[in-house]
N, C-alpha and C positions, 0 to 999 in steps of 0.2 A: 504493500500500500504506500509506504514512504517513498519507494523508488518511483512508483507511478506518479506521485505528486511532483517529484523532482523532474521527471521527464516532461510533464506538462509545462513546468517553468522553463525547461531547456528549449522546448519547441517554440514557446512564445518569445523567449529571449532571442533565438536564432532568427525568427521572423522579423523582430524589431531591428536586429543588427543588419539584416539584408535590405532594409529600407534606407540605410546610409550608403550613399554611392561609393564612398571610399572603401568601405568594407566589402560591398558586393563585387565591385570591379577588381579590388585587390585580391579577393578570394579566387576569382576566375583567372586572373592574370598570373598570380604567383603559383597556383596549383598546376597550371598548364606549362609554365616556363621551364621547370626542371626537366620533365620528360622530353619536351621539345628540344632542349639543349643537348641532353644526353643522346637521344636518338639521332639528332642531327650530326653529332660527333661520330657516332658509329657509322652512319651513312656515308659521311665524308671519307672516313678511313677505309671503309669497305670498297668504295668506288675508286679511290686513288691508289690504294695499295692492299688489295685483297689477301695477298700472301702473308702479310705481316699484321693485318688488321687485328686479329685476336690477341697476339702478344702485346701489341701496343695498348689495346683497350685494357687488358689485364694489368699492365704497368701503370696506367693512369687511374685505374679504378679507385685506389685508396684516397686519392686527392679529389676526385670528381664526385663520387657518390654522396659525401656529406652535403653537397649542394642541394640534394633532394630534401634532406632534413631541414636545412635553413629555409628553403622555399616553402616548406609546409608549416614551419613554426611561425613564420610571419603572419599568415592568415589567422592562426590560433590566437596570437597575441592581439591582433586587431579586433577579433570578435570579443575576446574576454576583456579587452580594454574598454569596450562599449557596455560591459555588463551592468554597472551601477550608474556611472556618470551619464551614460546614454539615457537611462531611465529618468535621471534628474532633468536633463535638457528637454525631454519630451513630456515632462510632468506626469509620468506614470509610475515613479518610484514609490511615492507615498501610498497609493492604493495597493500596490504589490506588497509593501511591507506590512500593511494592515490586514492581510489575509490570514487565515488560521494556520498557515504553514509554519513549521518550526524553523529556527535559524539554520539548523543543519540541512533540512530539506531544501530551503531556499539556496543555500550555498552550493549544495551538490547540483542543483538544477542549473545554477549559473556556470558551474565548471563543466558540466556535461554539454551545455550548449556550444562550447568551443571544442571540447575533447572529442566528441563523437564525429563531427564533420572532419576534423583534422586527421584523426586516425583513418577515416575512410579515404581521404585524399592521399595519405601516406601509402597505404596499401595499394590504392589504385595506381599511384605513380610508379611504385616498384614493379607491380605486375605488368603494366603497360610497357615499361622500359625493358623488362626481361623478355617479353614476348616479341616486341619489335626488334630487339637486338638479334635474337635467334633467327627471325624471319629474314632480316637483312643479310646476316652472315651466311645463312644457308643459300640464299638466292645468288650469291657471288661465289659459292663454292669454298668459302673460308671455314676455318675451324669454329665450331659452336662452343661458346663459353657462357658462364653466368656473368651478367652485368646488370646490376651490382653483384659483386662476388660474395664469397662466403663471409669474409670479414666485414664487408659493408652491410650485408644483410643482418649480421649480428648487431652492428651499430644502429641501423635504422629500425629494426623490428624488436630489439630488446631494450636498448638504451633509449631509442626514440620515444616510445610511449611514456616512459617514466619522465623523460625531460619535458615532454609536452604537458604532462600533468603538473609538473613543477612550474613551468612557465605560466600556465593558465591560472594556477592558484596565486602566483605572484601578481599577475595582472588584475585579478579580481580584487585583491587587496589594494593595489594602486588605484583602481577605478573608484573605490570607495573613499579615497582620500582627496582626489583632485576635483576641480570644479568644472573643467571642460574636457570634452572627448579628446581634443588634440593634445592636451597635456599628457593624457594616458598613452596616446599613440607615440609620443616622443620618448616616453619611458620604456616602451616595448622594445625599442632597438637594442637596449642594453642586455636584456635577457636572451635575445637571439644569439648573442655573441658566444654563448657556451659551445655551440656547434662548430666554432672556429678551432677548437682544440683538436679534434680528429682531422681537421682540414689542413692545419699548419704543421703539426708534429711529423707526419710522414714526409713532408717536404724537406725537413731538416735531416732526414736519414738517407736522402738520395745519394747514390754513388755516381761515378762519372758517366755511367750509362743511362742515368735517369731513372733507375729502379729504386723504389723505396724498400727499406728493410722491413720484411713482413712481421718480424717479431716486435718491432717498434710500432707498426700499424696496429697489431693486436693489443699492445700495451696501451696505446692512446685510446683505443676503443673501450678497453676495460676501465681505464681511468675515467673516461667520459661517463660510463655506466655508473661507477661509484660516485662520481661527482653529482650526477643527475639524481641518484638515489638519496644522497644526503640532502640535496637541495629540495627534493620533493617532500621528504620527511619534515624538514624545518619549515618549509612554506605552508604545508598542510596543517602543521601544529599551530602556526601563527594564525592561519586563516580561521581555523575552528575556534581558537581562543578569542580572536579579535573581531570576528564577524558578529556584530550585535545590532539588531534592528532598531532598538531604542535609541542607541547612540547615532545611528545613521538618520533616523527620523528627526532627531533634535538638531542635526546639522542642516 
């Protein structure tokens, strides 16, 4: 019953967020950009050098796949940034806070409104990229590989959801503190930077041939997972403790 109530809040919150042009078009553009970029790279390599396309893609994979994570987290932060301050601007926050929902049901609903579509986009981006890569490589007679590869799939599908949950809870907290939606949007850029960890560290381990040290790639991915887990625990604890409808109404 509690989850059903939270889902009602999530659906209403997502509908409200989609009325904001920046959120709606940002969601469409950012979710499509990563697969288009990665598939375009595969297509370029397959057409220009089919014999070496697979090895080059595998070599670039640790540095390129985190782009999917970054592109997906941006829409999540935009939707969640709109969670409370957007309600304030549209004069719908007070009626919502006066409903018989508990604070926790309301908080979970706000988080789910960003988490569910973002996870859907993440899975969709990974599946589309994998399928399109294999179709392109097969069509030119090149070796078929996983792209994103195993280490990148670990990063995106294991660390990614945890980091998204942390980012969303952070943005919901920020949204409750600021007075304008754009202030929340500006703050969202900081939390997205976490995905730069697995993007930059593999570059530092590149040898003269441009190949990253796979052990350091896995180390950076595991570090990102641990960092995301700690961040999620801390932010969720703060969100549960500080999300208080009486204080928000008084503000």
